OpenMM code with the backbone's topology and positions (N, CA, C; nanometers):
from openmm import Vec3, app, unit

residues = "MET THR ASP LEU GLY PRO VAL ALA TRP PRO PRO ALA PRO ILE ARG THR GLU ARG LEU VAL LEU ARG GLU SER GLU ALA ARG ASP ARG THR ALA PHE ILE GLU LEU PHE ALA SER SER ASP VAL HIS THR TYR LEU GLY GLY PRO ARG PRO ARG ASP GLU LEU GLU ARG GLU VAL PRO GLU ILE PRO GLY ARG ARG PRO GLY PHE PHE VAL ILE ASP LEU GLY GLY ALA MET ILE GLY GLN ILE THR LEU THR LYS ASP THR GLY HIS LEU ARG GLN ALA ALA GLY LYS ALA GLU LEU GLY TYR LEU PHE LEU PRO GLU ALA TRP GLY ARG GLY TYR ALA ALA GLU ALA CYS ALA ALA ALA LEU GLY TRP PHE ALA SER ALA LEU PRO GLY GLU PRO VAL VAL LEU ALA THR GLN THR ALA ASN GLU ARG SER MET ARG LEU ALA ALA LYS LEU GLY PHE VAL GLU VAL GLU ARG PHE GLU ALA TYR GLY ALA GLU GLN SER PHE GLY MET TRP SER PRO VAL ALA PRO SER GLU".split()
positions = [
    Vec3(0.0844, -0.1184, 0.0000),
    Vec3(0.0000, 0.0000, 0.0000),
    Vec3(0.0885, 0.1241, 0.0000),
    Vec3(0.0657, 0.2137, -0.0914),
    Vec3(0.1413, 0.3380, -0.0946),
    Vec3(0.0498, 0.4567, -0.0703),
    Vec3(-0.0698, 0.4302, -0.0265),
    Vec3(-0.1713, 0.5318, -0.0078),
    Vec3(-0.1338, 0.6287, 0.1042),
    Vec3(-0.1550, 0.7565, 0.0788),
    Vec3(-0.1311, 0.8575, 0.1818),
    Vec3(-0.2592, 0.8932, 0.2563),
    Vec3(-0.3623, 0.8115, 0.2406),
    Vec3(-0.4864, 0.8352, 0.3151),
    Vec3(-0.5743, 0.9390, 0.2486),
    Vec3(-0.6241, 1.0344, 0.3281),
    Vec3(-0.7244, 1.1290, 0.2785),
    Vec3(-0.6700, 1.2426, 0.1919),
    Vec3(-0.5488, 1.2306, 0.1430),
    Vec3(-0.4864, 1.3372, 0.0651),
    Vec3(-0.5363, 1.3341, -0.0792),
    Vec3(-0.5816, 1.4491, -0.1284),
    Vec3(-0.6216, 1.4588, -0.2691),
    Vec3(-0.4956, 1.4555, -0.3548),
    Vec3(-0.4986, 1.3731, -0.4597),
    Vec3(-0.3816, 1.3608, -0.5449),
    Vec3(-0.4205, 1.3739, -0.6902),
    Vec3(-0.3455, 1.4375, -0.7727),
    Vec3(-0.2209, 1.5080, -0.7421),
    Vec3(-0.2489, 1.6482, -0.6888),
    Vec3(-0.1580, 1.6999, -0.6076),
    Vec3(-0.1734, 1.8386, -0.5640),
    Vec3(-0.1335, 1.9331, -0.6772),
    Vec3(-0.1629, 2.0587, -0.6611),
    Vec3(-0.1133, 2.1577, -0.7572),
    Vec3(0.0391, 2.1522, -0.7534),
    Vec3(0.1051, 2.1813, -0.8641),
    Vec3(0.2520, 2.1822, -0.8613),
    Vec3(0.3038, 2.2707, -0.7475),
    Vec3(0.4098, 2.2245, -0.6850),
    Vec3(0.4730, 2.2978, -0.5750),
    Vec3(0.5941, 2.3690, -0.6328),
    Vec3(0.5989, 2.4995, -0.6162),
    Vec3(0.7086, 2.5788, -0.6713),
    Vec3(0.8013, 2.6250, -0.5595),
    Vec3(0.9308, 2.6074, -0.5834),
    Vec3(1.0322, 2.6591, -0.4922),
    Vec3(1.1048, 2.7705, -0.5685),
    Vec3(1.2128, 2.8194, -0.5111),
    Vec3(1.2885, 2.9257, -0.5779),
    Vec3(1.3362, 2.8824, -0.7166),
    Vec3(1.3806, 2.7564, -0.7307),
    Vec3(1.4373, 2.7107, -0.8575),
    Vec3(1.3655, 2.5936, -0.9216),
    Vec3(1.2804, 2.5255, -0.8477),
    Vec3(1.2258, 2.3973, -0.8914),
    Vec3(1.0741, 2.3951, -0.8920),
    Vec3(1.0203, 2.2942, -0.9602),
    Vec3(0.8775, 2.2638, -0.9544),
    Vec3(0.8653, 2.1157, -0.9205),
    Vec3(0.7839, 2.0842, -0.8191),
    Vec3(0.7509, 1.9458, -0.7864),
    Vec3(0.6142, 1.9217, -0.8476),
    Vec3(0.6061, 1.8242, -0.9373),
    Vec3(0.4836, 1.8019, -1.0132),
    Vec3(0.4613, 1.6540, -1.0375),
    Vec3(0.3449, 1.6244, -1.0922),
    Vec3(0.3122, 1.4884, -1.1327),
    Vec3(0.3931, 1.4539, -1.2585),
    Vec3(0.4227, 1.3259, -1.2755),
    Vec3(0.5013, 1.2856, -1.3931),
    Vec3(0.4192, 1.2983, -1.5212),
    Vec3(0.4938, 1.3119, -1.6308),
    Vec3(0.4349, 1.3263, -1.7640),
    Vec3(0.5125, 1.2370, -1.8604),
    Vec3(0.4570, 1.2153, -1.9786),
    Vec3(0.5218, 1.1298, -2.0785),
    Vec3(0.6622, 1.1812, -2.1127),
    Vec3(0.6835, 1.3120, -2.1126),
    Vec3(0.8148, 1.3681, -2.1474),
    Vec3(0.9248, 1.3309, -2.0475),
    Vec3(0.8874, 1.2754, -1.9317),
    Vec3(0.9842, 1.2385, -1.8285),
    Vec3(1.0405, 1.0974, -1.8458),
    Vec3(0.9855, 1.0197, -1.9377),
    Vec3(1.0228, 0.8783, -1.9491),
    Vec3(1.1729, 0.8584, -1.9695),
    Vec3(1.2341, 0.9348, -2.0563),
    Vec3(1.3780, 0.9204, -2.0834),
    Vec3(1.4592, 0.9470, -1.9569),
    Vec3(1.4229, 1.0501, -1.8820),
    Vec3(1.4947, 1.0817, -1.7577),
    Vec3(1.4763, 0.9706, -1.6544),
    Vec3(1.3570, 0.9105, -1.6481),
    Vec3(1.3351, 0.7968, -1.5576),
    Vec3(1.4301, 0.6832, -1.5914),
    Vec3(1.4419, 0.6526, -1.7192),
    Vec3(1.5301, 0.5440, -1.7620),
    Vec3(1.6743, 0.5771, -1.7241),
    Vec3(1.7167, 0.7005, -1.7471),
    Vec3(1.8519, 0.7427, -1.7077),
    Vec3(1.8727, 0.7258, -1.5576),
    Vec3(1.7746, 0.7653, -1.4799),
    Vec3(1.7828, 0.7586, -1.3338),
    Vec3(1.7998, 0.6146, -1.2861),
    Vec3(1.7200, 0.5226, -1.3394),
    Vec3(1.7241, 0.3840, -1.2940),
    Vec3(1.8391, 0.3038, -1.3549),
    Vec3(1.8955, 0.3520, -1.4659),
    Vec3(2.0080, 0.2831, -1.5290),
    Vec3(2.1437, 0.3362, -1.4805),
    Vec3(2.1416, 0.4427, -1.4019),
    Vec3(2.2663, 0.5063, -1.3583),
    Vec3(2.3356, 0.4279, -1.2473),
    Vec3(2.4595, 0.3878, -1.2739),
    Vec3(2.5357, 0.3187, -1.1687),
    Vec3(2.5710, 0.4150, -1.0559),
    Vec3(2.5907, 0.5434, -1.0856),
    Vec3(2.6183, 0.6419, -0.9804),
    Vec3(2.4989, 0.6560, -0.8862),
    Vec3(2.3793, 0.6693, -0.9421),
    Vec3(2.2584, 0.6858, -0.8609),
    Vec3(2.2347, 0.5626, -0.7746),
    Vec3(2.2632, 0.4452, -0.8278),
    Vec3(2.2295, 0.3211, -0.7592),
    Vec3(2.3470, 0.2548, -0.6856),
    Vec3(2.4510, 0.3312, -0.6584),
    Vec3(2.5656, 0.2788, -0.5837),
    Vec3(2.5212, 0.2184, -0.4507),
    Vec3(2.4291, 0.2836, -0.3811),
    Vec3(2.3841, 0.2386, -0.2485),
    Vec3(2.2452, 0.1759, -0.2528),
    Vec3(2.1996, 0.1434, -0.3723),
    Vec3(2.0632, 0.0900, -0.3878),
    Vec3(2.0603, -0.0429, -0.4616),
    Vec3(2.1671, -0.1184, -0.4518),
    Vec3(2.1686, -0.2506, -0.5125),
    Vec3(2.2107, -0.2547, -0.6577),
    Vec3(2.2532, -0.1425, -0.7127),
    Vec3(2.3018, -0.1396, -0.8502),
    Vec3(2.1955, -0.0981, -0.9493),
    Vec3(2.2397, -0.0552, -1.0671),
    Vec3(2.1461, -0.0082, -1.1696),
    Vec3(2.0717, -0.1234, -1.2354),
    Vec3(1.9624, -0.0889, -1.3017),
    Vec3(1.8901, -0.1871, -1.3820),
    Vec3(1.9377, -0.1766, -1.5263),
    Vec3(1.9345, -0.2863, -1.6002),
    Vec3(1.9779, -0.2823, -1.7405),
    Vec3(1.8875, -0.1901, -1.8235),
    Vec3(1.9507, -0.1068, -1.9048),
    Vec3(1.8775, -0.0090, -1.9862),
    Vec3(1.7752, -0.0752, -2.0792),
    Vec3(1.8115, -0.1877, -2.1426),
    Vec3(1.7170, -0.2525, -2.2346),
    Vec3(1.5931, -0.3020, -2.1606),
    Vec3(1.6126, -0.3501, -2.0387),
    Vec3(1.4995, -0.3930, -1.9560),
    Vec3(1.4104, -0.2729, -1.9219),
    Vec3(1.4720, -0.1625, -1.8865),
    Vec3(1.3962, -0.0412, -1.8543),
    Vec3(1.3195, 0.0101, -1.9760),
    Vec3(1.3827, 0.0075, -2.0917),
    Vec3(1.3157, 0.0520, -2.2152),
    Vec3(1.1882, -0.0283, -2.2400),
    Vec3(1.1919, -0.1568, -2.2073),
    Vec3(1.0740, -0.2431, -2.2256),
    Vec3(0.9693, -0.2208, -2.1169),
    Vec3(1.0133, -0.1981, -1.9926),
    Vec3(0.9219, -0.2026, -1.8788),
    Vec3(0.8696, -0.0678, -1.8283),
    Vec3(0.9429, 0.0401, -1.8498),
    Vec3(0.8976, 0.1698, -1.7988),
    Vec3(0.7767, 0.2143, -1.8805),
    Vec3(0.6649, 0.2425, -1.8133),
    Vec3(0.5439, 0.2825, -1.8862),
    Vec3(0.5603, 0.4188, -1.9546),
    Vec3(0.4686, 0.4484, -2.0437),
    Vec3(0.4728, 0.5750, -2.1180),
    Vec3(0.4756, 0.6944, -2.0226),
    Vec3(0.3952, 0.6857, -1.9166),
    Vec3(0.3972, 0.7900, -1.8126),
    Vec3(0.4364, 0.7210, -1.6827),
    Vec3(0.5650, 0.7221, -1.6498),
    Vec3(0.6120, 0.6531, -1.5299),
    Vec3(0.5784, 0.7295, -1.4020),
    Vec3(0.5656, 0.6553, -1.2920),
    Vec3(0.5514, 0.7187, -1.1620),
    Vec3(0.4197, 0.7863, -1.1330),
    Vec3(0.3149, 0.7505, -1.2015),
    Vec3(0.1847, 0.8123, -1.1770),
    Vec3(0.1178, 0.7436, -1.0594),
    Vec3(0.1412, 0.7958, -0.9386),
    Vec3(0.0767, 0.7400, -0.8203),
    Vec3(0.0833, 0.8418, -0.7075),
    Vec3(-0.0052, 0.8296, -0.6103),
    Vec3(-0.0027, 0.9227, -0.4970),
    Vec3(0.1323, 0.9213, -0.4263),
    Vec3(0.1792, 1.0394, -0.3907),
    Vec3(0.3037, 1.0531, -0.3176),
    Vec3(0.4267, 1.0590, -0.4043),
    Vec3(0.4115, 1.0615, -0.5364),
    Vec3(0.5252, 1.0610, -0.6277),
    Vec3(0.5373, 1.1970, -0.6967),
    Vec3(0.6504, 1.2638, -0.6748),
    Vec3(0.6770, 1.3936, -0.7366),
    Vec3(0.7953, 1.3837, -0.8324),
    Vec3(0.7808, 1.4437, -0.9487),
    Vec3(0.8932, 1.4676, -1.0382),
    Vec3(0.9524, 1.6009, -0.9964),
    Vec3(1.0857, 1.6085, -0.9944),
    Vec3(1.1533, 1.7345, -0.9664),
    Vec3(1.1943, 1.7923, -1.1012),
    Vec3(1.1410, 1.9099, -1.1301),
    Vec3(1.1564, 1.9741, -1.2591),
    Vec3(1.2414, 2.0996, -1.2432),
    Vec3(1.3449, 2.1094, -1.3254),
    Vec3(1.4296, 2.2278, -1.3299),
    Vec3(1.4257, 2.2800, -1.4726),
    Vec3(1.3668, 2.3957, -1.4913),
    Vec3(1.3621, 2.4561, -1.6247),
    Vec3(1.2919, 2.3716, -1.7286),
    Vec3(1.1932, 2.2931, -1.6878),
    Vec3(1.1162, 2.2118, -1.7811),
    Vec3(1.1679, 2.0707, -1.8014),
    Vec3(1.2760, 2.0337, -1.7308),
    Vec3(1.3327, 1.8989, -1.7443),
    Vec3(1.3371, 1.8297, -1.6088),
    Vec3(1.3071, 1.7002, -1.6094),
    Vec3(1.3138, 1.6207, -1.4872),
    Vec3(1.4595, 1.6009, -1.4461),
    Vec3(1.4905, 1.6325, -1.3177),
    Vec3(1.6251, 1.6083, -1.2649),
    Vec3(1.6240, 1.5067, -1.1512),
    Vec3(1.5038, 1.4659, -1.1086),
    Vec3(1.4960, 1.3697, -0.9999),
    Vec3(1.3528, 1.3394, -0.9639),
    Vec3(1.3392, 1.2626, -0.8564),
    Vec3(1.2067, 1.2246, -0.8081),
    Vec3(1.2079, 1.2186, -0.6559),
    Vec3(1.0907, 1.2409, -0.5998),
    Vec3(1.0705, 1.2264, -0.4551),
    Vec3(0.9460, 1.1422, -0.4361),
    Vec3(0.9528, 1.0496, -0.3407),
    Vec3(0.8351, 0.9711, -0.3062),
    Vec3(0.8057, 0.9874, -0.1576),
    Vec3(0.6798, 0.9925, -0.1270),
    Vec3(0.6284, 0.9855, 0.0096),
    Vec3(0.5265, 0.8731, 0.0078),
    Vec3(0.5608, 0.7605, 0.0689),
    Vec3(0.4744, 0.6431, 0.0641),
    Vec3(0.4567, 0.5842, 0.2027),
    Vec3(0.3480, 0.5125, 0.2196),
    Vec3(0.3214, 0.4423, 0.3459),
    Vec3(0.3183, 0.2926, 0.3216),
    Vec3(0.3685, 0.2186, 0.4195),
    Vec3(0.3575, 0.0726, 0.4204),
    Vec3(0.4051, 0.0044, 0.2930),
    Vec3(0.5266, 0.0327, 0.2546),
    Vec3(0.5796, -0.0366, 0.1376),
    Vec3(0.6202, -0.1787, 0.1738),
    Vec3(0.6356, -0.2078, 0.3029),
    Vec3(0.6654, -0.3423, 0.3482),
    Vec3(0.8120, -0.3790, 0.3438),
    Vec3(0.8993, -0.2896, 0.2977),
    Vec3(1.0403, -0.3267, 0.2877),
    Vec3(1.1156, -0.3101, 0.4195),
    Vec3(1.0640, -0.2291, 0.5121),
    Vec3(1.1289, -0.2123, 0.6425),
    Vec3(1.0247, -0.2151, 0.7534),
    Vec3(1.0455, -0.3005, 0.8525),
    Vec3(0.9503, -0.3079, 0.9635),
    Vec3(0.9426, -0.1746, 1.0373),
    Vec3(1.0543, -0.0995, 1.0433),
    Vec3(1.0573, 0.0272, 1.1159),
    Vec3(0.9652, 0.1325, 1.0533),
    Vec3(0.9387, 0.1187, 0.9256),
    Vec3(0.8576, 0.2176, 0.8548),
    Vec3(0.7089, 0.1838, 0.8530),
    Vec3(0.6715, 0.0694, 0.9059),
    Vec3(0.5318, 0.0251, 0.9000),
    Vec3(0.4375, 0.1314, 0.9552),
    Vec3(0.3385, 0.1682, 0.8730),
    Vec3(0.2369, 0.2629, 0.9152),
    Vec3(0.2786, 0.4088, 0.9094),
    Vec3(0.4019, 0.4343, 0.8713),
    Vec3(0.4508, 0.5725, 0.8655),
    Vec3(0.4805, 0.6101, 0.7204),
    Vec3(0.4743, 0.7386, 0.6925),
    Vec3(0.5132, 0.7862, 0.5602),
    Vec3(0.6650, 0.7841, 0.5517),
    Vec3(0.7157, 0.7346, 0.4400),
    Vec3(0.8602, 0.7263, 0.4202),
    Vec3(0.9009, 0.8148, 0.3024),
    Vec3(1.0051, 0.8936, 0.3230),
    Vec3(1.0586, 0.9800, 0.2189),
    Vec3(1.1660, 0.9052, 0.1414),
    Vec3(1.1584, 0.9123, 0.0096),
    Vec3(1.2613, 0.8576, -0.0769),
    Vec3(1.2951, 0.9603, -0.1834),
    Vec3(1.4188, 0.9607, -0.2313),
    Vec3(1.4584, 1.0569, -0.3334),
    Vec3(1.5702, 0.9993, -0.4192),
    Vec3(1.5669, 1.0353, -0.5461),
    Vec3(1.6717, 1.0001, -0.6418),
    Vec3(1.6908, 1.1210, -0.7327),
    Vec3(1.8161, 1.1574, -0.7570),
    Vec3(1.8471, 1.2689, -0.8457),
    Vec3(1.9518, 1.2258, -0.9466),
    Vec3(1.9398, 1.2760, -1.0686),
    Vec3(2.0396, 1.2489, -1.1708),
    Vec3(2.1740, 1.3081, -1.1269),
    Vec3(2.2851, 1.2407, -1.1557),
    Vec3(2.4168, 1.2889, -1.1106),
    Vec3(2.4477, 1.4337, -1.1486),
    Vec3(2.4019, 1.4791, -1.2644),
    Vec3(2.4296, 1.6171, -1.3044),
    Vec3(2.3596, 1.7199, -1.2152),
    Vec3(2.2645, 1.6760, -1.1339),
    Vec3(2.1950, 1.7660, -1.0412),
    Vec3(2.2572, 1.7645, -0.9008),
    Vec3(2.3533, 1.6783, -0.8781),
    Vec3(2.4135, 1.6661, -0.7458),
    Vec3(2.4987, 1.7883, -0.7117),
    Vec3(2.5052, 1.8190, -0.5819),
    Vec3(2.5957, 1.9225, -0.5328),
    Vec3(2.5495, 2.0648, -0.5541),
    Vec3(2.4240, 2.0840, -0.5887),
    Vec3(2.3725, 2.2187, -0.6142),
    Vec3(2.2601, 2.2590, -0.5184),
    Vec3(2.2305, 2.1712, -0.4210),
    Vec3(2.1254, 2.2030, -0.3244),
    Vec3(1.9841, 2.1719, -0.3708),
    Vec3(1.9705, 2.1120, -0.4891),
    Vec3(1.8366, 2.0816, -0.5400),
    Vec3(1.7638, 1.9796, -0.4526),
    Vec3(1.8355, 1.8776, -0.4062),
    Vec3(1.7712, 1.7734, -0.3244),
    Vec3(1.7173, 1.8335, -0.1951),
    Vec3(1.7958, 1.9167, -0.1286),
    Vec3(1.7497, 1.9794, -0.0037),
    Vec3(1.6289, 2.0698, -0.0305),
    Vec3(1.6349, 2.1468, -0.1371),
    Vec3(1.5259, 2.2384, -0.1723),
    Vec3(1.3973, 2.1610, -0.2037),
    Vec3(1.4101, 2.0567, -0.2839),
    Vec3(1.2928, 1.9786, -0.3249),
    Vec3(1.2355, 1.8987, -0.2076),
    Vec3(1.3221, 1.8328, -0.1305),
    Vec3(1.2737, 1.7529, -0.0166),
    Vec3(1.2082, 1.8409, 0.0891),
    Vec3(1.2657, 1.9581, 0.1159),
    Vec3(1.2056, 2.0502, 0.2132),
    Vec3(1.0658, 2.0926, 0.1659),
    Vec3(1.0514, 2.1179, 0.0362),
    Vec3(0.9206, 2.1557, -0.0182),
    Vec3(0.8211, 2.0407, -0.0062),
    Vec3(0.8656, 1.9181, -0.0366),
    Vec3(0.7779, 1.8014, -0.0253),
    Vec3(0.7365, 1.7784, 0.1194),
    Vec3(0.8305, 1.7928, 0.2128),
    Vec3(0.7974, 1.7769, 0.3552),
    Vec3(0.7023, 1.8865, 0.4019),
    Vec3(0.7204, 2.0079, 0.3532),
    Vec3(0.6284, 2.1171, 0.3868),
    Vec3(0.4877, 2.0881, 0.3370),
    Vec3(0.4787, 2.0374, 0.2124),
    Vec3(0.3480, 1.9993, 0.1576),
    Vec3(0.2859, 1.8891, 0.2437),
    Vec3(0.3657, 1.7887, 0.2778),
    Vec3(0.3169, 1.6764, 0.3567),
    Vec3(0.2657, 1.7239, 0.4926),
    Vec3(0.3399, 1.8129, 0.5580),
    Vec3(0.3007, 1.8631, 0.6899),
    Vec3(0.1688, 1.9392, 0.6842),
    Vec3(0.1416, 2.0082, 0.5727),
    Vec3(0.0141, 2.0785, 0.5629),
    Vec3(-0.0986, 1.9837, 0.5223),
    Vec3(-0.0673, 1.8805, 0.4438),
    Vec3(-0.1691, 1.7844, 0.3998),
    Vec3(-0.2071, 1.6861, 0.5107),
    Vec3(-0.1096, 1.6472, 0.5922),
    Vec3(-0.1322, 1.5500, 0.6998),
    Vec3(-0.0671, 1.6027, 0.8287),
    Vec3(-0.1270, 1.7058, 0.8883),
    Vec3(-0.0672, 1.7704, 1.0051),
    Vec3(-0.0346, 1.6710, 1.1175),
    Vec3(0.0842, 1.6859, 1.1728),
    Vec3(0.1251, 1.6044, 1.2864),
    Vec3(0.1802, 1.4681, 1.2525),
    Vec3(0.1711, 1.4264, 1.1260),
    Vec3(0.2210, 1.2939, 1.0857),
    Vec3(0.3729, 1.2966, 1.0728),
    Vec3(0.4417, 1.2009, 1.1344),
    Vec3(0.5867, 1.1948, 1.1161),
    Vec3(0.6224, 1.1337, 0.9810),
    Vec3(0.7445, 1.1574, 0.9385),
    Vec3(0.7973, 1.0987, 0.8158),
    Vec3(0.9274, 1.0288, 0.8535),
    Vec3(0.9513, 0.9120, 0.7947),
    Vec3(1.0741, 0.8373, 0.8226),
    Vec3(1.1582, 0.8292, 0.6959),
    Vec3(1.2850, 0.7949, 0.7164),
    Vec3(1.3785, 0.7837, 0.6063),
    Vec3(1.4831, 0.6807, 0.6445),
    Vec3(1.5192, 0.5957, 0.5505),
    Vec3(1.6276, 0.4996, 0.5726),
    Vec3(1.7291, 0.5190, 0.4616),
    Vec3(1.8567, 0.5165, 0.4990),
    Vec3(1.9636, 0.5297, 0.4008),
    Vec3(2.0865, 0.4554, 0.4500),
    Vec3(2.1670, 0.4082, 0.3577),
    Vec3(2.2917, 0.3438, 0.3978),
    Vec3(2.3820, 0.4467, 0.4649),
    Vec3(2.4443, 0.4083, 0.5746),
    Vec3(2.5349, 0.5010, 0.6430),
    Vec3(2.6557, 0.5342, 0.5547),
    Vec3(2.6909, 0.4469, 0.4623),
    Vec3(2.8019, 0.4741, 0.3712),
    Vec3(2.7685, 0.5834, 0.2697),
    Vec3(2.6415, 0.6127, 0.2510),
    Vec3(2.5979, 0.7156, 0.1571),
    Vec3(2.6058, 0.8519, 0.2279),
    Vec3(2.7242, 0.9088, 0.2294),
    Vec3(2.7478, 1.0317, 0.3051),
    Vec3(2.6608, 1.1481, 0.2586),
    Vec3(2.6374, 1.1593, 0.1294),
    Vec3(2.5507, 1.2680, 0.0788),
    Vec3(2.4091, 1.2555, 0.1350),
    Vec3(2.3566, 1.1354, 0.1336),
    Vec3(2.2216, 1.1126, 0.1833),
    Vec3(2.2141, 1.1336, 0.3346),
    Vec3(2.3173, 1.0929, 0.4052),
    Vec3(2.3221, 1.1142, 0.5505),
    Vec3(2.3216, 1.2644, 0.5824),
    Vec3(2.4012, 1.3428, 0.5077),
    Vec3(2.4046, 1.4887, 0.5293),
    Vec3(2.2701, 1.5519, 0.4957),
    Vec3(2.2085, 1.5068, 0.3874),
    Vec3(2.0780, 1.5603, 0.3484),
    Vec3(1.9741, 1.5320, 0.4563),
    Vec3(1.9706, 1.4098, 0.5065),
    Vec3(1.8744, 1.3743, 0.6115),
    Vec3(1.8915, 1.4651, 0.7324),
    Vec3(2.0143, 1.4889, 0.7747),
    Vec3(2.0401, 1.5772, 0.8896),
    Vec3(1.9970, 1.7205, 0.8579),
    Vec3(2.0293, 1.7676, 0.7389),
    Vec3(1.9924, 1.9040, 0.6990),
    Vec3(1.8413, 1.9238, 0.6981),
    Vec3(1.7681, 1.8196, 0.6594),
    Vec3(1.6216, 1.8269, 0.6551),
    Vec3(1.5575, 1.8160, 0.7932),
    Vec3(1.6370, 1.7784, 0.8941),
    Vec3(1.5839, 1.7678, 1.0304),
    Vec3(1.5465, 1.6274, 1.0724),
    Vec3(1.5898, 1.5262, 0.9973),
    Vec3(1.5655, 1.3883, 1.0398),
    Vec3(1.6583, 1.3567, 1.1562),
    Vec3(1.6032, 1.2937, 1.2585),
    Vec3(1.6799, 1.2538, 1.3761),
    Vec3(1.6976, 1.1026, 1.3690),
    Vec3(1.8231, 1.0588, 1.3741),
    Vec3(1.8488, 0.9153, 1.3682),
    Vec3(1.7952, 0.8482, 1.4938),
    Vec3(1.7163, 0.7420, 1.4712),
    Vec3(1.6600, 0.6669, 1.5835),
    Vec3(1.7245, 0.5305, 1.5994),
    Vec3(1.7802, 0.4812, 1.4889),
    Vec3(1.8320, 0.3452, 1.4925),
    Vec3(1.9279, 0.3224, 1.3759),
    Vec3(2.0235, 0.2328, 1.3998),
    Vec3(2.1073, 0.1792, 1.2918),
    Vec3(2.0841, 0.0293, 1.2894),
    Vec3(2.0830, -0.0269, 1.1700),
    Vec3(2.0564, -0.1692, 1.1560),
    Vec3(2.1181, -0.2195, 1.0269),
    Vec3(2.1294, -0.3493, 1.0150),
    Vec3(2.1818, -0.4128, 0.8949),
    Vec3(2.0647, -0.4548, 0.8055),
    Vec3(2.0745, -0.4214, 0.6784),
    Vec3(1.9769, -0.4655, 0.5785),
    Vec3(2.0421, -0.4536, 0.4415),
    Vec3(2.0024, -0.5396, 0.3508),
    Vec3(2.0554, -0.5371, 0.2146),
    Vec3(2.2085, -0.5444, 0.2144),
    Vec3(2.2661, -0.6116, 0.3132),
    Vec3(2.4100, -0.6310, 0.3195),
    Vec3(2.4905, -0.5095, 0.3613),
    Vec3(2.4250, -0.4102, 0.4235),
    Vec3(2.4966, -0.2885, 0.4632),
    Vec3(2.4307, -0.2255, 0.5853),
    Vec3(2.5086, -0.1435, 0.6564),
    Vec3(2.4540, -0.0702, 0.7709),
    Vec3(2.3624, 0.0420, 0.7206),
    Vec3(2.2448, 0.0515, 0.7813),
    Vec3(2.1447, 0.1502, 0.7447),
    Vec3(2.1211, 0.2450, 0.8622),
    Vec3(2.0840, 0.3658, 0.8300),
    Vec3(2.0414, 0.4634, 0.9303),
    Vec3(1.8923, 0.4849, 0.9114),
    Vec3(1.8195, 0.4816, 1.0200),
    Vec3(1.6749, 0.5042, 1.0168),
    Vec3(1.6468, 0.6307, 1.0958),
    Vec3(1.5881, 0.7296, 1.0287),
    Vec3(1.5616, 0.8571, 1.0932),
    Vec3(1.4153, 0.8942, 1.0887),
    Vec3(1.3777, 0.9872, 1.1755),
    Vec3(1.2395, 1.0337, 1.1824),
    Vec3(1.2369, 1.1858, 1.1786),
    Vec3(1.1384, 1.2384, 1.1073),
    Vec3(1.1150, 1.3818, 1.0954),
    Vec3(0.9746, 1.4096, 1.1459),
    Vec3(0.9611, 1.5086, 1.2287),
    Vec3(0.8294, 1.5497, 1.2765),
    Vec3(0.8126, 1.6968, 1.2439),
    Vec3(0.6943, 1.7319, 1.1939),
    Vec3(0.6705, 1.8730, 1.1629),
    Vec3(0.6808, 1.9560, 1.2904),
    Vec3(0.7357, 2.0729, 1.2759),
    Vec3(0.7488, 2.1634, 1.3904),
    Vec3(0.6148, 2.2323, 1.4135),
    Vec3(0.5667, 2.2200, 1.5344),
    Vec3(0.4402, 2.2861, 1.5695),
    Vec3(0.4662, 2.4359, 1.5846),
    Vec3(0.3757, 2.5204, 1.5339),
    Vec3(0.3954, 2.6634, 1.5482),
    Vec3(0.3967, 2.7031, 1.6959),
    Vec3(0.4879, 2.7917, 1.7317),
    Vec3(0.4937, 2.8351, 1.8725),
    Vec3(0.3841, 2.9386, 1.8968),
    Vec3(0.3330, 2.9341, 2.0180),
    Vec3(0.2213, 3.0244, 2.0492),
    Vec3(0.2658, 3.1369, 2.1356),
] * unit.nanometer
topology = app.Topology()
chain = topology.addChain("A")
for resn in residues:
    res = topology.addResidue(resn, chain)
    for name in ("N", "CA", "C"):
        topology.addAtom(name, app.Element.getBySymbol(name[0]), res)
C-alpha cells in the first residue's frame, strides 16, 4: 500500500525558488530510464537496472501514483521524490510515511535535493498535520546522511539490511509556537 490516506492527489505543482515538484508526464520517461540505469545513482541501492529492460518495462507515463513527485528544473526532470506508506520493505517504517529521493548525477551538489525535499515535507506537513515521516539510508551514503540531517531527520536506529549498515531517521513537523 502506498496510499497517503485522505490526501487529494495530485496536488497543484509545488514551486520553490528554482524547482517545480509536479506529477510525472510522458516527457519524463527518458529521464526515468537514465535515473534507474545510472550506476552512480544506484551505488547504495543494489546497482542499476539494465537499460534494455527499462526501455521495455517503464510505462509511457512513469511514476503516476499518490506521493510521487517529479523534480523539474527549467522544464526537465532532474529527480524524483516519493512519500509512501507501508511499502513493506522495512519493519521500522510500517504505518509511517517514508521519504525517498533520487536525483540524476548532473543535479548533485547544487542544493536541489534539499530544496525539493524541504518543499515536499512542507506539503506533507500541511496535507497530513502532525504525521511523522521516516527515512532509511545506507550510512556509507554520506551525501544522503548529510541531506537527512539538513532536513531535520533525527536518527533513531542503525541496523543491517541489504548487506549494509542503514540509518533510520524520523522527521516530525514543527508545531507553530504560540
